[in-house]
C-alpha angles and dihedrals in degrees: 000000000000123000090258095047116101123215114244094225109018120198110249101176131085135057091293089070101047098130127199122228111309120225112195103221094198122027124146138234105182107191113248113243093238090060096075098070090058098045106035117092113276094252091056102042094094087061094056120116115271128211115226116194116233136184100248098014139002121249134226112220114197134152094345094312126112118198134167119260105263117216104186089109093052109055101118111141095019125108119230091260089054096052111133115196096188126032150124129294087248089060092059126094107247094238088150091066108088096212091049091046095050091047090054090049090052091050091051093043094241114154098191137001133205107221123219123181122101109159114197107202112258098239138131089214101105096202091051092043094055093040089056091062091055092043092053093047092053093044096049092047089052088049092051092049087081086078117349091186092060104029114060114180125205118221117232120213135181118237106208099110127023097220091045090053093047090053092051096048091050088055092047093049090051089051091055105264114145098184133045128197120218128186113260088249129020116269123250104268090211092057131284123288124232131215134182087275096051115058120202091246091064100032096101094049094047092047089054090060104030110022119186117308090195099039126124091253116072130172093234092065115109091234088074092062091089089057093051090047090053092049090052094045090052091045092232125162114231122218137181115198116209092306103138091085130358117220118237095245097182097052114077096197092056105034100080096043090046096053099071091041091054089059101043091044088073088076089080099065090043090054091048090055093046102043095042089056095241091138090043091056093040107035093172092059112111122191129187128193101214125211089358097114123238105230088098094054096087094046092044092049094050092046097049092043095052091042091051091050090055100037106031097097102053091039089051091229112201094207117125092188129042118259093260090068092060094042089056098042105034112018126079134169141194129218138184106200110000114140089166092059092049092051090049094051094111095050118101113281095007106090104090098082130141132192123232138180099213088218123211098006126101095269094051122136091210127155093012099051094124093054091045091050092050090051096046096045099044108148094007114132117251096245093053091044095053092045093054093042098050122333098072094046091051090052095045096046093039093237 
């Protein structure tokens, strides 16, 4: 069997598989639609999404639109043949219920989980859009209060205005958040644009992950230095969650080709941070590309390093260290099933990797995480295994 081959039925017993505590570096807590009416400001609650019961599926009614309840983010416990893209609320795993969530973590032997989600509501109503960030933050912190040692929420922030974002992250840090998630590129401060691929209903949510790669705001601009300084001063971890490119979930002919591109596209914001000396100016800044896989880290690091060596003079590169230094000190990544990334962990620029279950989304390893871990980490020394499965995530997220 080759290094990349995975055993069909890996052995999980014996002293070789005594695992330390597992910290899931990327789990999800997508807010239930019925949450908004309780957490939005009183004057906006009548604008919250409503759930309308249907015969074959339930419907989400919001701002004059009626769409079927999508279940791609709630497939935990189903096999691929059992995937159900549209359904009823009663078909969904109650991942938003803390007791249900903790029971599933116990079943999967997960000690703690970092929770991504955030919304925001996909609306062009600016007041409602901004209020949905605050509503989510308060709801998810209430959710995590069931067990703050095991449930670690990530704060979501918009990136349309630097001072606006700084104000929000200060509030989140005061509320107890230790990680904030930014879009891969800043959002268009004049509002987000739509294309045939991005319907208005989803524009706000997509902008929160992706931003605008060609917008007037860009992370390399010196005006952003006060944001990076604030993140460092507050000792916050910074994440970007699959925002370089968003897969076209509703289109079967595009979904599978889009998925790998959505992961590798996260190389672009990492390169922007490295080559524009953001990490050099802010050495305490730590950035993770979440759910983007890590098998490309070693190739990416070698490519950008060799390219920098050849091109750094005419491009007047400000870097005082080569790119590998920043990959190893400032850049982290999470993966779900990435044997390649594990095997490359000792190559330059590829060590800062963290395992995740992606619960309860369609790529999740639940409830077979232990078997998947045994398969992925076959032959990996115990110290490396425990670092990738928990120790590094706890350090990065300041758990």
